[in-house]
Structure formats: C-alpha cells, structure tokens
C-alpha positions in Angstrom: -16.7 -18.0 1.1 -17.1 -20.5 -1.6 -20.2 -22.6 -1.9 -20.2 -26.2 -3.1 -23.6 -26.5 -5.0 -23.0 -30.2 -5.8 -22.9 -31.0 -2.0 -26.0 -32.6 -0.6 -27.9 -29.9 1.4 -28.8 -30.5 4.9 -32.5 -31.0 5.8 -34.3 -29.0 8.5 -33.9 -31.9 10.8 -30.0 -32.2 10.3 -29.8 -28.4 11.1 -31.6 -28.7 14.3 -29.6 -31.8 15.2 -26.4 -29.5 15.2 -25.6 -29.2 19.0 -24.5 -25.8 20.5 -21.3 -27.1 21.4 -20.3 -28.2 18.0 -21.5 -24.7 16.5 -19.3 -22.9 19.3 -16.3 -25.2 18.5 -16.8 -24.3 14.7 -16.8 -20.6 15.5 -13.4 -20.9 17.8 -11.9 -22.7 14.9 -12.4 -19.9 12.4 -10.5 -17.5 14.8 -7.4 -19.8 15.4 -6.0 -18.5 12.2 -5.2 -15.1 13.5 -1.5 -14.3 13.6 -0.2 -12.9 16.9 2.2 -10.0 16.3 4.8 -9.1 18.7 4.2 -5.3 19.7 7.8 -4.9 20.5 8.9 -6.4 17.2 6.7 -4.1 15.2 7.6 -0.8 17.3 11.2 -1.5 16.4 10.7 -1.3 12.6 9.0 2.3 12.9 11.1 5.4 12.9 9.9 8.6 14.4 9.8 11.8 12.3 12.6 13.5 14.5 14.9 10.6 14.5 18.8 11.2 14.1 19.7 10.2 10.6 23.3 12.0 10.6 25.4 8.7 10.7 23.1 7.4 7.9 24.4 7.0 4.4 22.8 7.8 1.0 22.5 4.5 -0.8 20.7 5.8 -3.7 22.7 7.1 -6.9 21.6 10.4 -7.4 21.6 11.4 -11.3 21.5 14.9 -12.6 18.8 16.0 -15.0 19.6 15.2 -18.6 19.7 17.1 -21.6 16.1 16.0 -22.5 14.9 16.8 -19.2 13.6 19.7 -17.3 12.5 20.6 -13.6 9.0 22.1 -13.3 9.0 25.4 -11.4 5.8 24.2 -10.1 5.8 20.9 -8.6 9.6 20.6 -8.8 9.6 17.3 -10.5 12.2 16.2 -13.2 10.1 15.5 -16.2 11.0 14.6 -20.1 10.7 17.5 -22.4 7.7 15.9 -23.9 6.0 16.9 -20.8 6.9 20.5 -21.2 3.9 23.1 -21.7 4.2 25.0 -25.0 2.4 28.0 -22.8 5.4 28.0 -20.2 7.6 31.2 -20.0 11.0 31.0 -21.2 13.2 30.4 -18.0 10.3 29.0 -16.1 9.6 25.7 -17.5 6.3 24.2 -16.6 5.0 20.9 -17.0 1.7 20.0 -18.9 0.0 18.6 -15.6 0.6 22.1 -13.6 -0.3 24.1 -16.5 -3.8 22.5 -16.5 
C-alpha cells in the first residue's frame, strides 16, 4: 500500500475521533473488490484425466526431427546437435543435460 508522505498527518485527537462505525465501513469497502466467480462456469473449463478425447482432432503441426537435431535416449527430447554430448555412445545420443 502506497504512503503519501506529503499528506498532513492526523494528530492523536483526530485518530481518537474516528467512530467505530466509520472504521467498520472502511473495512467492508476494502472487501467489496472481491470477484464473485460462478462455480459451475469454473468447473466446465476443467477436464478430468480420464476424459474421452477420441473425437478431438490434433491442431498442432508435428514436424519430424531435422538433420541438425537428435532425440536424446535419456530424456526423449529433440535437441539441436550443439547439445549432443561428446561422451555419448554411437547409436545412443545423449544431451549434455542428461550426461551431467
């Protein structure tokens, strides 16, 4: 919360004059900014792990590994050949991250 140091400060007399009703109304005003979310709408956006996705179509273009890429045998990620570990065995390429 920002503090305005140039604003005039309240004296002890001014602070004691604040009524309890005024303080209560300030407290309820702070909480009025909360957003009420409909539970049903939120539940519709979640998918369960066992949901049937057989009728869904793939919307991502899948590109095979390029000539300058390899698939790590440890983490199964496709990486650029600059990430190929020099200590990996022939036929079993491993990335630098997995060899570390």
